[in-house]
C-alpha positions, 0 to 999 in steps of 0.5 A: 343374542343381539345388541339393540342400540338406540344411538346417534348417526352423524356425518363427522367433519374432520379438520386437522389443525396445528393446535386446538383453537383458543377462544376467538382464534381463527385457524387454517386447517391443513386437511379435511375429511368427512366420515361416518360417526355419532357415538351410537353409530360408532358403538354399533360398528364396533359391536358388529366388527367384534362379531356381535349381531347389532341392530341399530335404532335411530334416524337420519335426514333425507341427506343420510342415505349414505350413512345407512348404507355404510353402516350396513356395509360394516355389518350393522342391521339397519332396518330400524333406522328411519328417515326424518324431515330433520337434517342428519346430525353432524359433528365438527371435529378439530384434531391437533398434531398430538391427536387431541380433539374438540367437537361441536355437535349438531343433533339433527335427526338423532333427537327426532326418533318416534316412540312407536318406532322404538317400540317396534324395533324392540318387538323381537328383543328378549331377555337374552339380548342387550339394550344400549343407548347414549346421550345423543338421542331422544327417548333414552328413558322410555326406551330403557323402560321398554328394554328393562320390562323385557328383561334385557340387559340395559347398558348406558354410555354417559356421553355427552355427559349430562347429570340429569340424563344419567340419573333419569336412566340410572334405576334401569341400568345393569351396566354403566360406562363413564370416563374419569371426568364423567364419573367425578361429575356424576359423584358431584351430582348424586353424592355417590362414587362409582362403587356405590351406584345402584348399577351392578357393573360400572366401568370407568375409562381412564385414558392413558391409565386404562380402565377400572371395573366395579362390580357393585354386587360383590364389591370387586374392583379391577384395574386394566392397564392401557395398551401402550401405543402412540396416539394419532387421533383419540376420537371414537376410542371410548365408543370402540371400547364400549362396543367391544365390551358389549359384543364380548358379553353378548358372545358369552365372554366373562367381563374381564376378558371382554374388557381386555379385548376392548382395551386392545381395540381402543388402543388400535383405534387411537393409532388411526385417523377417523371414527366409525370407518376405521374401527378395528375388527376382531381379527385386528384385535386377536392379531395384536402383539401381546404386551409385556 
């Protein structure tokens, strides 16, 4: 079993600032760092660190060999990452002293992935595997159609949020990840609350309030409280959560246990500065002190 992730790969450029800038404001950063990021890369690293076999499908520019090398070092299968004439995607991330952030994203090569490359990457995938994508690449609908036709379990993380992008893939999904704001925006666009969406499993993350899982087949709704930590940087926490949930399912865990592990992984993640480079591994999660 494996997770095939059509996902973005970015250079994350981190600027630590005393507060998030207001419109027209110029701020002096107190520190700067470059790291591996992109929602796709983050989720692939999280899945690999959670002991799943994760195959990344994506693209970088001629300047992106370092990112592919780092993904490989973190346990991600990288044979289906192509090199494009377009620059590698990047994100400018401002982080304030409370750990909150804002992000400016340049998609770059992430929007330049050839369809035939996706077809080839999914040649060896089958019904026992999971397909994952997010809204930071091209070919989301086309890739989901290929995966669904193979009987794969199709998962989508609806970020960065675009109502039309979600609706394009919605009929093909088995699992949908949303945060609370995205869930509200999708309901406004479709008229459907999470529990009424035509997707079997819908997981809504609620930040400091935890997460909520809707099984639309049975009507079951289950809440998962957040793990109490002091946040340093919230960047990548949702991606870590998603990768861990899918890795747990890929390893045969029931949904509730997969979400429970993912809650701990996301909590550890917000205590660390960075994105893909600092995602916790399964041992970190298993060794985390029990709450309560």
